[in-house]
N, C-alpha and C positions, 0 to 999 in steps of 0.2 A: 527592343528595350522596354516599350510600354507593356507588352504582354508579360515580360519577366517581372516588372514592377507590380502588375495586377496580381500575379501569382504569389508574390511575396506578401502583399497585403492580405490576401485570402488566408495564407498560412498564419499570419500574425493574428487575424481575427479568430481563427479556429483555436489557436493557443490561448487567447484571452478568454474564450468561452470556457475552456477547461479550467483555467485558473480561477475564474469566478466560482465555478462549482466546487473547486477545491477549497476556496475560502470558506464556504459554508460547511464543507465537510469537516473542518477543524472545530466542530461543535459551536459555531456561531449561528444562532437561529435566525438572525436578521442583520441587515447592513444597509447603510445609506450609500448614495453615490460617493460621498466624500470618504467613507470608510474604505471603499475599494480603491479610490484614487490614491489615498495615503498608503495603502498596503502595497500597491504595485507601481506607484509613481506614474500613473497614466494621465493623459489629458482629461479634464473634467467633461468636456463636450462629447468626446467620443465614448467615454465610459457611460455617460447618461444614455447615449444612443444605443450602446450595446445592451445595457440592462433593459431598456424598453423593448428591444427586439426579443430578448429572452422571455419577457412577459407575454409578448404576442405569440411566441412559440409554446407557451404553457409550461415553461421550465421554472419561471419565477412568478411570484405574485407581488403586487405592490399595495401597501397600505396607504390609502389616500389621505389619512389623517397624519400619520407619522412620516410619510413619504419614504419608508424603509421597505426593503425587499426581503423576501424569504423564499426558500425552495418549495416547490409544489410536490405532491406525491409522484407526479409524472417524472420529475427529475430523478427520484429514487428508484423508480421501477423501470426506467428506460434501459433496455438491453438485457433484462433479467431472463427473458424467454430463452435465450441461447446459452445460458450459464448452467453450471452443474447444479444438482439438486440442493447441495449444501448452501450455495449462494442464493438460489431461487427461493427457497423456503425460509431463508433468514437464519439458518442454524449457524452460519459462519459469523454473522453479525453478533448473534447472541454469545458466541464463543469469545469474541474479542471483548465484549462488555463484561462477561463473567470473569475473565482472567484479570482485566484491569481492576475490577472491584475486589477480587479475591486477594491479589497481591499488593494492590496499591501502587504498582509500578506501570510505566508505559508499556503498551503492547503494540506490535506492528505486524502487518501482513505484507510479505514481500513477494514480488514476481520478477521475472527476468525480461528486460527490454533491451534487445541487442546485447551490447557488452556491459550493460548496467543492471544493477539491482535497483528496483523501484519500489517505493513504499505505496502499496495499493490501498491500505487503510491504516489509520493511526488512532490509538486511544491513549490519552495522556496520563491516566492514573491519578490517584488522589494524594500520594505523598508529595512532600516538597520536592520539586523536580531538580535534577542536576542542571546547572546553567546551560551546558552544551545541549542537553536533550530538549530544552525549551525551544531551540531553533529548528527542531525536527518537525516535519509535517508531511501529510499525505501528498503524493505526487512527486516527491524529490527522487532524484536518481544519483547513483554513485557507482563507480567502476566495481564490477563483481569481485575483483581481487582485494578490495579494501575493507570488506566486512565479513563477519562469520556467516551472515545470511547469504552473502554472495558465494562463499565457498560451498555452502550447502546446495545452492541452486546449480552451481557448476558441476557438482557431483552427480547430477542427473543427466549430464551430457556424456554421450558415449565417446570412447576413444576411436580414432585419433583426433576427432573434432575438438575435444577438450584441449589437447596439446596445442592445437592451432589457435584456439581462443586465448590461451595463456600467453602465447608468443605475441599475439596482437595487443593484449592488455599491457604486457610489459613494455612493448615498443612505444605505446602511446602514453605510458605513465610518466609523470615528472621524475626528474633525477632522484629526488628524495623519496619517491614511492616505488622505485623499481625493486624487483624481487628475483629470487632464484626460481626458475620455472620447475626445476626438479623438486625443490623443497615444497613449493606450492602444490605441485602434483601429488606429493606424498600426503600433504595435509588434506587435500580434497578427497583423496582416496579413503582416508580415515573417516571423513564425514560420510562418504558413500556407504561404508561398512556399518557405521553406527546409526545413521539416519539423523544425527544431530551435530550441532557445531557450537562451540563456545569461543568467544574472542571479541575483537573490536566491533563496536556498533557501526563505525564508519559515519558517512554523511557529515563530515566535519566535526564530529563529536569525539571526545576523549573517553566516552562511556564504553561499557561492555554489553554483551548480550548472550543469552542462551536461546538457540533456535532449533526447531524441529521441522522436518518436512511434513506437509499435509499429504495424506493419501490421495492419489490422483485417480479420477475416473477416466475411462477410456477417452483419449483425445484431449484431455485437459493439459494445460501448461502447468509446469511445476510451481508450487507456491510454498513459502516457508513462513512459519509463525514464530515470533520471537518476543521475549520479555527483555527489556532494557533496564540498565541500572548504572549508577555511577561506579567508576572503577574502584573507588575506595569505600563504597557503600557496603556495610556488613550484611551481605545476603548469602544464603546457602544455595550455591549453584545446582547442587544435586537435587535439592527440594524443588527448585524452579523447573528443572528438567522433568521431574516426576509430575509436577503440577501441569505442565504443558502436555505431557503424554496422556495423562488421565483426561484432560479436557478434550483432546483430540479423539480419544477412544469414545468419549461420551457422544461426540458428533456422529461417529459410526454407529453407535448403539441406537441412536434415535433415527437413523436413516430409514426412510419409508414411513415414519409415523404420520407424516402429513397426508398420505394416501391410505394408510392402514385403516380398515374398518369403515371406509366410505361406502354408503349404501347407494346403489343406483336407483334413480327415480324413474318411474314409467313416463313415457312421452305423453303429451296431451292429445296426440292424434288418436 
């Protein structure tokens, strides 16, 4: 029993570390202990201890005057060595920023985590946001069947595994969220053929999205890029899809620029 409790506590701590990093990822440059306490309803003493540990690990820095915390570059660079070139050299981050600035609408990067679509990165946009969208943030997960981005990610799964996933999703869905597996399969196949999806944004929102798949390098997990908007907002969905496609092509066009033209220097020996 004691070992099980210790394992549960370790899992809780690991989850809280990720949630602290996600708090800063929502474009908050700094935070106090009480900011984190209020956001997640955690005990103040354990929150303070956790933040101090992250300072010791070099993931956070603490301002001794304001007593606020902020991310270090180590937190941003951790794990980039094993990522694709577009992630490692910052092109994907620039793509998100560019789309949010260009459209004024929220932009999200989605990946697949088990039976859920997860928001890997989020940019809020500059327009007055839809109330539902305001609650959306990086790290959130929602069943794959509940959003257009989820349909698109499911379209990358080969048959018959996809049918098995749909059966599991339907079995685990609430009564008001159940669906016809045949109709959902047809919808997902259409996404596979077009490489894009249009429909509900999901994640508890009544908003919509236009989503496109990102081209995957060998061994990469599939990711989808989406622009979100209020369902009644006067947007041109075709124009948004074109904007997404052009931005993604721009990423491919710039592939290799980081290493192109690098001159090798002679060794000192």
